[in-house]
Predicted model as a PDB file, atoms N, CA, C, CB and O in Angstrom, pLDDT in the B-factor column:
MODEL        1                                                                  
ATOM      1  N   UNK A   1       0.688  -1.223  -0.057  1.00 45.00           N  
ATOM      2  CA  UNK A   1       0.004  -0.120   0.050  1.00 45.00           C  
ATOM      3  C   UNK A   1       0.886   1.247   0.027  1.00 45.00           C  
ATOM      4  CB  UNK A   1      -0.762  -0.278   1.235  1.00 45.00           C  
ATOM      5  O   UNK A   1       1.739   1.392   0.903  1.00 45.00           O  
ATOM      6  N   UNK A   2       0.708   2.177  -0.888  1.00 49.00           N  
ATOM      7  CA  UNK A   2       1.504   3.340  -1.013  1.00 49.00           C  
ATOM      8  C   UNK A   2       1.282   4.268   0.164  1.00 49.00           C  
ATOM      9  CB  UNK A   2       1.210   4.030  -2.302  1.00 49.00           C  
ATOM     10  O   UNK A   2       0.162   4.361   0.665  1.00 49.00           O  
ATOM     11  N   UNK A   3       2.324   4.961   0.623  1.00 52.00           N  
ATOM     12  CA  UNK A   3       2.075   5.916   1.672  1.00 52.00           C  
ATOM     13  C   UNK A   3       1.394   7.195   1.212  1.00 52.00           C  
ATOM     14  CB  UNK A   3       3.339   6.250   2.323  1.00 52.00           C  
ATOM     15  O   UNK A   3       1.596   7.588   0.063  1.00 52.00           O  
ATOM     16  N   UNK A   4       0.612   7.859   2.025  1.00 56.00           N  
ATOM     17  CA  UNK A   4       0.043   9.116   1.696  1.00 56.00           C  
ATOM     18  C   UNK A   4       1.173  10.079   1.489  1.00 56.00           C  
ATOM     19  CB  UNK A   4      -0.923   9.594   2.768  1.00 56.00           C  
ATOM     20  O   UNK A   4       2.265   9.884   2.023  1.00 56.00           O  
ATOM     21  N   UNK A   5       0.934  11.107   0.728  1.00 55.00           N  
ATOM     22  CA  UNK A   5       2.005  12.110   0.439  1.00 55.00           C  
ATOM     23  C   UNK A   5       2.518  12.680   1.645  1.00 55.00           C  
ATOM     24  CB  UNK A   5       1.536  13.211  -0.433  1.00 55.00           C  
ATOM     25  O   UNK A   5       3.717  12.940   1.738  1.00 55.00           O  
ATOM     26  N   UNK A   6       1.629  12.919   2.678  1.00 58.00           N  
ATOM     27  CA  UNK A   6       2.160  13.630   3.954  1.00 58.00           C  
ATOM     28  C   UNK A   6       3.083  12.633   4.655  1.00 58.00           C  
ATOM     29  CB  UNK A   6       0.930  14.102   4.991  1.00 58.00           C  
ATOM     30  O   UNK A   6       4.047  13.094   5.267  1.00 58.00           O  
ATOM     31  N   UNK A   7       2.892  11.351   4.628  1.00 60.00           N  
ATOM     32  CA  UNK A   7       3.693  10.483   5.344  1.00 60.00           C  
ATOM     33  C   UNK A   7       5.001  10.250   4.583  1.00 60.00           C  
ATOM     34  CB  UNK A   7       2.958   9.214   5.608  1.00 60.00           C  
ATOM     35  O   UNK A   7       6.045  10.050   5.203  1.00 60.00           O  
ATOM     36  N   UNK A   8       4.957  10.274   3.281  1.00 64.00           N  
ATOM     37  CA  UNK A   8       6.265  10.184   2.326  1.00 64.00           C  
ATOM     38  C   UNK A   8       7.049  11.394   2.645  1.00 64.00           C  
ATOM     39  CB  UNK A   8       5.927  10.159   0.647  1.00 64.00           C  
ATOM     40  O   UNK A   8       8.272  11.268   2.580  1.00 64.00           O  
ATOM     41  N   UNK A   9       6.525  12.642   3.007  1.00 70.00           N  
ATOM     42  CA  UNK A   9       7.267  13.721   3.317  1.00 70.00           C  
ATOM     43  C   UNK A   9       7.645  13.701   4.767  1.00 70.00           C  
ATOM     44  CB  UNK A   9       6.569  14.902   2.955  1.00 70.00           C  
ATOM     45  O   UNK A   9       8.149  14.751   5.168  1.00 70.00           O  
ATOM     46  N   UNK A  10       7.518  12.795   5.585  1.00 73.00           N  
ATOM     47  CA  UNK A  10       7.839  12.813   7.009  1.00 73.00           C  
ATOM     48  C   UNK A  10       6.931  13.310   7.949  1.00 73.00           C  
ATOM     49  CB  UNK A  10       8.914  13.483   7.208  1.00 73.00           C  
ATOM     50  O   UNK A  10       7.282  13.393   9.126  1.00 73.00           O  
ATOM     51  N   UNK A  11       5.650  13.701   7.543  1.00 79.00           N  
ATOM     52  CA  UNK A  11       4.680  14.127   8.436  1.00 79.00           C  
ATOM     53  C   UNK A  11       3.924  12.904   9.081  1.00 79.00           C  
ATOM     54  CB  UNK A  11       3.742  15.058   7.715  1.00 79.00           C  
ATOM     55  O   UNK A  11       3.796  11.856   8.447  1.00 79.00           O  
ATOM     56  N   UNK A  12       3.460  13.049  10.270  1.00 87.00           N  
ATOM     57  CA  UNK A  12       2.608  12.022  10.885  1.00 87.00           C  
ATOM     58  C   UNK A  12       1.438  11.916  10.307  1.00 87.00           C  
ATOM     59  CB  UNK A  12       2.371  12.202  12.195  1.00 87.00           C  
ATOM     60  O   UNK A  12       0.796  12.917   9.989  1.00 87.00           O  
ATOM     61  N   UNK A  13       0.979  10.593  10.081  1.00 92.00           N  
ATOM     62  CA  UNK A  13      -0.437  10.207   9.584  1.00 92.00           C  
ATOM     63  C   UNK A  13      -1.414  10.506  10.757  1.00 92.00           C  
ATOM     64  CB  UNK A  13      -0.536   8.575   9.133  1.00 92.00           C  
ATOM     65  O   UNK A  13      -1.247   9.969  11.852  1.00 92.00           O  
ATOM     66  N   UNK A  14      -2.342  11.291  10.535  1.00 95.00           N  
ATOM     67  CA  UNK A  14      -3.438  11.560  11.595  1.00 95.00           C  
ATOM     68  C   UNK A  14      -4.032  10.288  11.855  1.00 95.00           C  
ATOM     69  CB  UNK A  14      -4.567  12.602  11.150  1.00 95.00           C  
ATOM     70  O   UNK A  14      -4.218   9.433  10.989  1.00 95.00           O  
ATOM     71  N   UNK A  15      -4.393  10.150  13.340  1.00 96.00           N  
ATOM     72  CA  UNK A  15      -5.148   9.058  13.903  1.00 96.00           C  
ATOM     73  C   UNK A  15      -6.595   9.441  14.135  1.00 96.00           C  
ATOM     74  CB  UNK A  15      -4.520   8.604  15.187  1.00 96.00           C  
ATOM     75  O   UNK A  15      -6.867  10.430  14.817  1.00 96.00           O  
ATOM     76  N   UNK A  16      -7.522   8.690  13.589  1.00 97.00           N  
ATOM     77  CA  UNK A  16      -8.830   9.194  13.767  1.00 97.00           C  
ATOM     78  C   UNK A  16      -9.604   7.930  14.599  1.00 97.00           C  
ATOM     79  CB  UNK A  16      -9.529   9.609  12.228  1.00 97.00           C  
ATOM     80  O   UNK A  16      -9.657   6.752  14.246  1.00 97.00           O  
ATOM     81  N   UNK A  17     -10.128   8.486  15.690  1.00 97.00           N  
ATOM     82  CA  UNK A  17     -11.054   7.570  16.550  1.00 97.00           C  
ATOM     83  C   UNK A  17     -12.499   7.534  15.898  1.00 97.00           C  
ATOM     84  CB  UNK A  17     -11.164   8.145  18.143  1.00 97.00           C  
ATOM     85  O   UNK A  17     -13.204   8.543  15.886  1.00 97.00           O  
ATOM     86  N   UNK A  18     -12.866   6.445  15.411  1.00 97.00           N  
ATOM     87  CA  UNK A  18     -14.239   6.325  14.847  1.00 97.00           C  
ATOM     88  C   UNK A  18     -15.203   5.716  15.781  1.00 97.00           C  
ATOM     89  CB  UNK A  18     -14.231   5.522  13.602  1.00 97.00           C  
ATOM     90  O   UNK A  18     -15.048   4.534  16.091  1.00 97.00           O  
ATOM     91  N   UNK A  19     -16.229   6.432  16.283  1.00 97.00           N  
ATOM     92  CA  UNK A  19     -17.100   5.786  17.254  1.00 97.00           C  
ATOM     93  C   UNK A  19     -18.483   5.747  16.687  1.00 97.00           C  
ATOM     94  CB  UNK A  19     -17.082   6.512  18.614  1.00 97.00           C  
ATOM     95  O   UNK A  19     -19.120   6.746  16.351  1.00 97.00           O  
ATOM     96  N   UNK A  20     -18.932   4.389  16.602  1.00 96.00           N  
ATOM     97  CA  UNK A  20     -20.272   4.200  15.953  1.00 96.00           C  
ATOM     98  C   UNK A  20     -20.730   2.794  16.445  1.00 96.00           C  
ATOM     99  CB  UNK A  20     -20.201   4.295  14.272  1.00 96.00           C  
ATOM    100  O   UNK A  20     -19.981   1.819  16.384  1.00 96.00           O  
ATOM    101  N   UNK A  21     -21.931   2.745  16.911  1.00 95.00           N  
ATOM    102  CA  UNK A  21     -22.516   1.418  17.410  1.00 95.00           C  
ATOM    103  C   UNK A  21     -22.910   0.432  16.465  1.00 95.00           C  
ATOM    104  CB  UNK A  21     -23.652   1.634  18.174  1.00 95.00           C  
ATOM    105  O   UNK A  21     -22.944  -0.770  16.730  1.00 95.00           O  
ATOM    106  N   UNK A  22     -23.245   0.990  15.226  1.00 95.00           N  
ATOM    107  CA  UNK A  22     -23.747   0.216  14.246  1.00 95.00           C  
ATOM    108  C   UNK A  22     -22.462  -0.487  13.413  1.00 95.00           C  
ATOM    109  CB  UNK A  22     -24.700   1.133  13.354  1.00 95.00           C  
ATOM    110  O   UNK A  22     -21.754   0.201  12.678  1.00 95.00           O  
ATOM    111  N   UNK A  23     -22.262  -1.756  13.583  1.00 96.00           N  
ATOM    112  CA  UNK A  23     -21.069  -2.363  12.971  1.00 96.00           C  
ATOM    113  C   UNK A  23     -20.809  -1.928  11.521  1.00 96.00           C  
ATOM    114  CB  UNK A  23     -21.199  -3.857  13.014  1.00 96.00           C  
ATOM    115  O   UNK A  23     -19.758  -1.377  11.196  1.00 96.00           O  
ATOM    116  N   UNK A  24     -21.834  -2.204  10.638  1.00 97.00           N  
ATOM    117  CA  UNK A  24     -21.600  -2.015   9.137  1.00 97.00           C  
ATOM    118  C   UNK A  24     -21.342  -0.471   8.870  1.00 97.00           C  
ATOM    119  CB  UNK A  24     -22.928  -2.552   8.248  1.00 97.00           C  
ATOM    120  O   UNK A  24     -20.553  -0.125   7.991  1.00 97.00           O  
ATOM    121  N   UNK A  25     -21.996   0.401   9.613  1.00 95.00           N  
ATOM    122  CA  UNK A  25     -21.824   1.795   9.432  1.00 95.00           C  
ATOM    123  C   UNK A  25     -20.331   2.238   9.844  1.00 95.00           C  
ATOM    124  CB  UNK A  25     -22.915   2.548  10.274  1.00 95.00           C  
ATOM    125  O   UNK A  25     -19.673   3.022   9.161  1.00 95.00           O  
ATOM    126  N   UNK A  26     -19.862   1.637  11.059  1.00 96.00           N  
ATOM    127  CA  UNK A  26     -18.668   1.877  11.409  1.00 96.00           C  
ATOM    128  C   UNK A  26     -17.621   1.216  10.513  1.00 96.00           C  
ATOM    129  CB  UNK A  26     -18.565   1.533  12.699  1.00 96.00           C  
ATOM    130  O   UNK A  26     -16.522   1.748  10.357  1.00 96.00           O  
ATOM    131  N   UNK A  27     -17.919   0.159   9.972  1.00 97.00           N  
ATOM    132  CA  UNK A  27     -16.969  -0.475   9.024  1.00 97.00           C  
ATOM    133  C   UNK A  27     -16.751   0.404   7.801  1.00 97.00           C  
ATOM    134  CB  UNK A  27     -17.484  -1.868   8.580  1.00 97.00           C  
ATOM    135  O   UNK A  27     -15.619   0.704   7.422  1.00 97.00           O  
ATOM    136  N   UNK A  28     -17.852   0.806   7.198  1.00 96.00           N  
ATOM    137  CA  UNK A  28     -17.783   1.649   6.001  1.00 96.00           C  
ATOM    138  C   UNK A  28     -17.135   3.040   6.335  1.00 96.00           C  
ATOM    139  CB  UNK A  28     -19.229   1.841   5.404  1.00 96.00           C  
ATOM    140  O   UNK A  28     -16.458   3.569   5.453  1.00 96.00           O  
ATOM    141  N   UNK A  29     -17.281   3.632   7.468  1.00 96.00           N  
ATOM    142  CA  UNK A  29     -16.593   4.878   7.861  1.00 96.00           C  
ATOM    143  C   UNK A  29     -15.120   4.522   8.006  1.00 96.00           C  
ATOM    144  CB  UNK A  29     -17.186   5.497   9.218  1.00 96.00           C  
ATOM    145  O   UNK A  29     -14.302   5.230   7.418  1.00 96.00           O  
ATOM    146  N   UNK A  30     -14.763   3.625   8.640  1.00 97.00           N  
ATOM    147  CA  UNK A  30     -13.327   3.131   8.846  1.00 97.00           C  
ATOM    148  C   UNK A  30     -12.629   2.906   7.543  1.00 97.00           C  
ATOM    149  CB  UNK A  30     -13.292   1.797   9.655  1.00 97.00           C  
ATOM    150  O   UNK A  30     -11.526   3.400   7.311  1.00 97.00           O  
ATOM    151  N   UNK A  31     -13.317   2.114   6.649  1.00 97.00           N  
ATOM    152  CA  UNK A  31     -12.764   1.762   5.370  1.00 97.00           C  
ATOM    153  C   UNK A  31     -12.458   3.180   4.494  1.00 97.00           C  
ATOM    154  CB  UNK A  31     -13.851   0.742   4.597  1.00 97.00           C  
ATOM    155  O   UNK A  31     -11.359   3.338   3.961  1.00 97.00           O  
ATOM    156  N   UNK A  32     -13.350   4.025   4.412  1.00 96.00           N  
ATOM    157  CA  UNK A  32     -13.278   5.257   3.694  1.00 96.00           C  
ATOM    158  C   UNK A  32     -12.092   6.062   4.315  1.00 96.00           C  
ATOM    159  CB  UNK A  32     -14.660   6.043   3.768  1.00 96.00           C  
ATOM    160  O   UNK A  32     -11.259   6.539   3.545  1.00 96.00           O  
ATOM    161  N   UNK A  33     -11.979   6.224   5.535  1.00 96.00           N  
ATOM    162  CA  UNK A  33     -10.954   6.998   6.249  1.00 96.00           C  
ATOM    163  C   UNK A  33      -9.572   6.367   5.992  1.00 96.00           C  
ATOM    164  CB  UNK A  33     -11.265   7.050   7.794  1.00 96.00           C  
ATOM    165  O   UNK A  33      -8.580   7.072   5.812  1.00 96.00           O  
ATOM    166  N   UNK A  34      -9.530   4.989   5.978  1.00 96.00           N  
ATOM    167  CA  UNK A  34      -8.210   4.304   5.780  1.00 96.00           C  
ATOM    168  C   UNK A  34      -7.863   4.618   4.265  1.00 96.00           C  
ATOM    169  CB  UNK A  34      -8.288   2.620   6.107  1.00 96.00           C  
ATOM    170  O   UNK A  34      -6.715   4.939   3.961  1.00 96.00           O  
ATOM    171  N   UNK A  35      -8.827   4.526   3.360  1.00 96.00           N  
ATOM    172  CA  UNK A  35      -8.553   4.591   1.970  1.00 96.00           C  
ATOM    173  C   UNK A  35      -7.988   6.114   1.698  1.00 96.00           C  
ATOM    174  CB  UNK A  35      -9.927   4.218   1.106  1.00 96.00           C  
ATOM    175  O   UNK A  35      -7.166   6.334   0.808  1.00 96.00           O  
ATOM    176  N   UNK A  36      -8.471   7.061   2.489  1.00 95.00           N  
ATOM    177  CA  UNK A  36      -8.120   8.390   2.548  1.00 95.00           C  
ATOM    178  C   UNK A  36      -6.627   8.612   3.146  1.00 95.00           C  
ATOM    179  CB  UNK A  36      -9.183   9.096   3.368  1.00 95.00           C  
ATOM    180  O   UNK A  36      -5.981   9.636   2.925  1.00 95.00           O  
ATOM    181  N   UNK A  37      -6.185   7.587   3.886  1.00 94.00           N  
ATOM    182  CA  UNK A  37      -4.751   7.717   4.369  1.00 94.00           C  
ATOM    183  C   UNK A  37      -4.752   7.919   5.777  1.00 94.00           C  
ATOM    184  CB  UNK A  37      -3.986   8.859   3.713  1.00 94.00           C  
ATOM    185  O   UNK A  37      -3.675   8.228   6.287  1.00 94.00           O  
ATOM    186  N   UNK A  38      -5.780   7.802   6.520  1.00 96.00           N  
ATOM    187  CA  UNK A  38      -5.795   8.008   7.866  1.00 96.00           C  
ATOM    188  C   UNK A  38      -5.601   6.698   8.652  1.00 96.00           C  
ATOM    189  CB  UNK A  38      -7.032   8.675   8.217  1.00 96.00           C  
ATOM    190  O   UNK A  38      -6.002   5.657   8.130  1.00 96.00           O  
ATOM    191  N   UNK A  39      -5.025   6.665   9.851  1.00 96.00           N  
ATOM    192  CA  UNK A  39      -4.921   5.481  10.735  1.00 96.00           C  
ATOM    193  C   UNK A  39      -6.272   5.659  11.487  1.00 96.00           C  
ATOM    194  CB  UNK A  39      -3.521   5.455  11.752  1.00 96.00           C  
ATOM    195  O   UNK A  39      -6.632   6.734  11.968  1.00 96.00           O  
ATOM    196  N   UNK A  40      -7.016   4.454  11.543  1.00 97.00           N  
ATOM    197  CA  UNK A  40      -8.250   4.470  12.190  1.00 97.00           C  
ATOM    198  C   UNK A  40      -8.362   3.480  13.407  1.00 97.00           C  
ATOM    199  CB  UNK A  40      -9.276   4.182  11.188  1.00 97.00           C  
ATOM    200  O   UNK A  40      -7.959   2.323  13.286  1.00 97.00           O  
ATOM    201  N   UNK A  41      -8.883   3.917  14.521  1.00 97.00           N  
ATOM    202  CA  UNK A  41      -9.061   3.216  15.666  1.00 97.00           C  
ATOM    203  C   UNK A  41     -10.609   3.253  15.839  1.00 97.00           C  
ATOM    204  CB  UNK A  41      -8.230   3.813  16.860  1.00 97.00           C  
ATOM    205  O   UNK A  41     -11.241   4.309  15.854  1.00 97.00           O  
ATOM    206  N   UNK A  42     -11.160   2.048  15.965  1.00 97.00           N  
ATOM    207  CA  UNK A  42     -12.645   1.965  16.021  1.00 97.00           C  
ATOM    208  C   UNK A  42     -13.170   1.631  17.442  1.00 97.00           C  
ATOM    209  CB  UNK A  42     -13.147   0.886  15.020  1.00 97.00           C  
ATOM    210  O   UNK A  42     -12.581   0.853  18.192  1.00 97.00           O  
ATOM    211  N   UNK A  43     -14.241   2.230  17.736  1.00 97.00           N  
ATOM    212  CA  UNK A  43     -14.906   2.001  19.224  1.00 97.00           C  
ATOM    213  C   UNK A  43     -16.486   1.741  18.828  1.00 97.00           C  
ATOM    214  CB  UNK A  43     -14.708   3.535  20.394  1.00 97.00           C  
ATOM    215  O   UNK A  43     -17.071   2.392  17.963  1.00 97.00           O  
ATOM    216  N   UNK A  44     -16.987   0.844  19.485  1.00 96.00           N  
ATOM    217  CA  UNK A  44     -18.388   0.442  19.210  1.00 96.00           C  
ATOM    218  C   UNK A  44     -19.386   1.259  20.116  1.00 96.00           C  
ATOM    219  CB  UNK A  44     -18.564  -1.128  19.464  1.00 96.00           C  
ATOM    220  O   UNK A  44     -20.604   1.198  19.945  1.00 96.00           O  
ATOM    221  N   UNK A  45     -18.788   2.029  21.091  1.00 95.00           N  
ATOM    222  CA  UNK A  45     -19.696   2.774  22.032  1.00 95.00           C  
ATOM    223  C   UNK A  45     -18.811   3.831  22.695  1.00 95.00           C  
ATOM    224  CB  UNK A  45     -20.399   1.789  23.150  1.00 95.00           C  
ATOM    225  O   UNK A  45     -17.590   3.843  22.541  1.00 95.00           O  
ATOM    226  N   UNK A  46     -19.493   4.736  23.456  1.00 93.00           N  
ATOM    227  CA  UNK A  46     -18.718   5.843  24.090  1.00 93.00           C  
ATOM    228  C   UNK A  46     -17.819   5.397  25.178  1.00 93.00           C  
ATOM    229  CB  UNK A  46     -19.631   6.871  24.644  1.00 93.00           C  
ATOM    230  O   UNK A  46     -16.773   6.003  25.410  1.00 93.00           O  
ATOM    231  N   UNK A  47     -18.211   4.298  25.892  1.00 96.00           N  
ATOM    232  CA  UNK A  47     -17.388   3.801  26.978  1.00 96.00           C  
ATOM    233  C   UNK A  47     -15.968   3.284  26.425  1.00 96.00           C  
ATOM    234  CB  UNK A  47     -18.175   2.635  27.731  1.00 96.00           C  
ATOM    235  O   UNK A  47     -14.938   3.547  27.045  1.00 96.00           O  
ATOM    236  N   UNK A  48     -15.956   2.556  25.260  1.00 96.00           N  
ATOM    237  CA  UNK A  48     -14.878   2.194  24.707  1.00 96.00           C  
ATOM    238  C   UNK A  48     -13.937   3.216  24.159  1.00 96.00           C  
ATOM    239  CB  UNK A  48     -15.218   1.394  23.848  1.00 96.00           C  
ATOM    240  O   UNK A  48     -12.715   3.070  24.171  1.00 96.00           O  
ATOM    241  N   UNK A  49     -14.619   4.352  23.635  1.00 96.00           N  
ATOM    242  CA  UNK A  49     -13.982   5.472  23.139  1.00 96.00           C  
ATOM    243  C   UNK A  49     -13.200   6.284  24.281  1.00 96.00           C  
ATOM    244  CB  UNK A  49     -15.022   6.319  22.449  1.00 96.00           C  
ATOM    245  O   UNK A  49     -12.093   6.793  24.102  1.00 96.00           O  
ATOM    246  N   UNK A  50     -13.880   6.333  25.400  1.00 96.00           N  
ATOM    247  CA  UNK A  50     -13.408   7.125  26.502  1.00 96.00           C  
ATOM    248  C   UNK A  50     -12.106   6.340  27.051  1.00 96.00           C  
ATOM    249  CB  UNK A  50     -14.602   7.314  27.647  1.00 96.00           C  
ATOM    250  O   UNK A  50     -11.048   6.918  27.300  1.00 96.00           O  
ATOM    251  N   UNK A  51     -12.318   4.935  27.210  1.00 96.00           N  
ATOM    252  CA  UNK A  51     -11.278   4.156  27.621  1.00 96.00           C  
ATOM    253  C   UNK A  51     -10.005   4.201  26.757  1.00 96.00           C  
ATOM    254  CB  UNK A  51     -11.757   2.860  27.717  1.00 96.00           C  
ATOM    255  O   UNK A  51      -8.877   4.108  27.240  1.00 96.00           O  
ATOM    256  N   UNK A  52     -10.274   4.355  25.393  1.00 95.00           N  
ATOM    257  CA  UNK A  52      -9.146   4.342  24.472  1.00 95.00           C  
ATOM    258  C   UNK A  52      -8.441   5.868  24.637  1.00 95.00           C  
ATOM    259  CB  UNK A  52      -9.705   3.997  22.850  1.00 95.00           C  
ATOM    260  O   UNK A  52      -7.220   5.984  24.532  1.00 95.00           O  
ATOM    261  N   UNK A  53      -9.229   6.916  24.879  1.00 93.00           N  
ATOM    262  CA  UNK A  53      -8.776   8.254  25.052  1.00 93.00           C  
ATOM    263  C   UNK A  53      -7.861   8.340  26.336  1.00 93.00           C  
ATOM    264  CB  UNK A  53     -10.005   9.215  25.147  1.00 93.00           C  
ATOM    265  O   UNK A  53      -6.795   8.954  26.355  1.00 93.00           O  
ATOM    266  N   UNK A  54      -8.387   7.670  27.383  1.00 96.00           N  
ATOM    267  CA  UNK A  54      -7.620   7.526  28.599  1.00 96.00           C  
ATOM    268  C   UNK A  54      -6.369   6.740  28.689  1.00 96.00           C  
ATOM    269  CB  UNK A  54      -8.410   7.024  29.488  1.00 96.00           C  
ATOM    270  O   UNK A  54      -5.563   6.852  29.613  1.00 96.00           O  
ATOM    271  N   UNK A  55      -6.249   5.930  27.671  1.00 95.00           N  
ATOM    272  CA  UNK A  55      -5.134   5.052  27.652  1.00 95.00           C  
ATOM    273  C   UNK A  55      -3.827   5.786  27.325  1.00 95.00           C  
ATOM    274  CB  UNK A  55      -5.382   3.957  26.672  1.00 95.00           C  
ATOM    275  O   UNK A  55      -2.760   5.201  27.509  1.00 95.00           O  
ATOM    276  N   UNK A  56      -3.857   6.997  26.865  1.00 93.00           N  
ATOM    277  CA  UNK A  56      -2.679   7.635  26.415  1.00 93.00           C  
ATOM    278  C   UNK A  56      -2.344   7.476  24.867  1.00 93.00           C  
ATOM    279  CB  UNK A  56      -1.573   7.109  27.231  1.00 93.00           C  
ATOM    280  O   UNK A  56      -1.437   8.114  24.332  1.00 93.00           O  
ATOM    281  N   UNK A  57      -3.022   6.717  24.307  1.00 93.00           N  
ATOM    282  CA  UNK A  57      -2.788   6.523  22.811  1.00 93.00           C  
ATOM    283  C   UNK A  57      -2.937   7.834  22.003  1.00 93.00           C  
ATOM    284  CB  UNK A  57      -3.809   5.462  22.237  1.00 93.00           C  
ATOM    285  O   UNK A  57      -3.722   8.657  22.474  1.00 93.00           O  
ATOM    286  N   UNK A  58      -2.400   8.097  21.039  1.00 95.00           N  
ATOM    287  CA  UNK A  58      -2.473   9.243  20.331  1.00 95.00           C  
ATOM    288  C   UNK A  58      -3.804   9.233  19.454  1.00 95.00           C  
ATOM    289  CB  UNK A  58      -1.205   9.388  19.514  1.00 95.00           C  
ATOM    290  O   UNK A  58      -4.060   8.295  18.699  1.00 95.00           O  
ATOM    291  N   UNK A  59      -4.611  10.315  19.600  1.00 95.00           N  
ATOM    292  CA  UNK A  59      -5.765  10.485  18.836  1.00 95.00           C  
ATOM    293  C   UNK A  59      -5.751  11.973  18.212  1.00 95.00           C  
ATOM    294  CB  UNK A  59      -7.029  10.205  19.743  1.00 95.00           C  
ATOM    295  O   UNK A  59      -5.574  12.957  18.930  1.00 95.00           O  
ATOM    296  N   UNK A  60      -5.920  12.048  17.022  1.00 96.00           N  
ATOM    297  CA  UNK A  60      -5.936  13.463  16.469  1.00 96.00           C  
ATOM    298  C   UNK A  60      -7.281  13.976  16.256  1.00 96.00           C  
ATOM    299  CB  UNK A  60      -5.206  13.558  15.164  1.00 96.00           C  
ATOM    300  O   UNK A  60      -7.548  15.161  16.458  1.00 96.00           O  
ATOM    301  N   UNK A  61      -8.147  13.117  15.852  1.00 95.00           N  
ATOM    302  CA  UNK A  61      -9.692  13.460  15.529  1.00 95.00           C  
ATOM    303  C   UNK A  61     -10.535  12.395  16.030  1.00 95.00           C  
ATOM    304  CB  UNK A  61     -10.013  13.621  13.946  1.00 95.00           C  
ATOM    305  O   UNK A  61     -10.127  11.246  16.202  1.00 95.00           O  
ATOM    306  N   UNK A  62     -11.689  12.778  16.256  1.00 95.00           N  
ATOM    307  CA  UNK A  62     -12.822  11.844  16.625  1.00 95.00           C  
ATOM    308  C   UNK A  62     -14.008  12.049  15.674  1.00 95.00           C  
ATOM    309  CB  UNK A  62     -13.299  12.085  18.128  1.00 95.00           C  
ATOM    310  O   UNK A  62     -14.559  13.140  15.531  1.00 95.00           O  
ATOM    311  N   UNK A  63     -14.370  10.905  15.022  1.00 95.00           N  
ATOM    312  CA  UNK A  63     -15.518  10.933  14.079  1.00 95.00           C  
ATOM    313  C   UNK A  63     -16.564  10.110  14.812  1.00 95.00           C  
ATOM    314  CB  UNK A  63     -15.165  10.327  12.579  1.00 95.00           C  
ATOM    315  O   UNK A  63     -16.333   8.972  15.220  1.00 95.00           O  
ATOM    316  N   UNK A  64     -17.787  10.771  14.969  1.00 93.00           N  
ATOM    317  CA  UNK A  64     -18.818  10.141  15.698  1.00 93.00           C  
ATOM    318  C   UNK A  64     -20.092  10.840  15.279  1.00 93.00           C  
ATOM    319  CB  UNK A  64     -18.572  10.197  17.227  1.00 93.00           C  
ATOM    320  O   UNK A  64     -20.030  11.896  14.649  1.00 93.00           O  
ATOM    321  N   UNK A  65     -21.310  10.253  15.627  1.00 86.00           N  
ATOM    322  CA  UNK A  65     -22.532  10.988  15.649  1.00 86.00           C  
ATOM    323  C   UNK A  65     -23.168  11.095  17.049  1.00 86.00           C  
ATOM    324  CB  UNK A  65     -23.480  10.360  14.707  1.00 86.00           C  
ATOM    325  O   UNK A  65     -23.023  10.254  17.936  1.00 86.00           O  
ATOM    326  N   UNK A  66     -23.882  12.215  17.140  1.00 75.00           N  
ATOM    327  CA  UNK A  66     -24.514  12.458  18.364  1.00 75.00           C  
ATOM    328  C   UNK A  66     -26.046  12.340  18.122  1.00 75.00           C  
ATOM    329  CB  UNK A  66     -24.094  13.841  18.929  1.00 75.00           C  
ATOM    330  O   UNK A  66     -26.581  13.049  17.269  1.00 75.00           O  
ATOM    331  N   UNK A  67     -26.736  11.475  18.844  1.00 68.00           N  
ATOM    332  CA  UNK A  67     -28.258  11.382  18.602  1.00 68.00           C  
ATOM    333  C   UNK A  67     -28.826  11.676  19.776  1.00 68.00           C  
ATOM    334  CB  UNK A  67     -28.793  10.049  18.122  1.00 68.00           C  
ATOM    335  O   UNK A  67     -30.052  11.681  19.885  1.00 68.00           O  
TER     336      UNK A  67                                                      
ENDMDL                                                                          
END                                                                             
């Protein structure tokens, strides 16, 4: 898989936390983001997302819906 231009130039690839309870919706979102060159971490609910954020892992963006 080729590196995105930003990674080829030495920039860090953004990490996106995708939070979505519907599996297939989350799968599609994560696939599109990965194709666009992002690193994607998936969470099925808010509790998982909060735990991931508290873990100290790098997160640059959060992609979620609020209903």
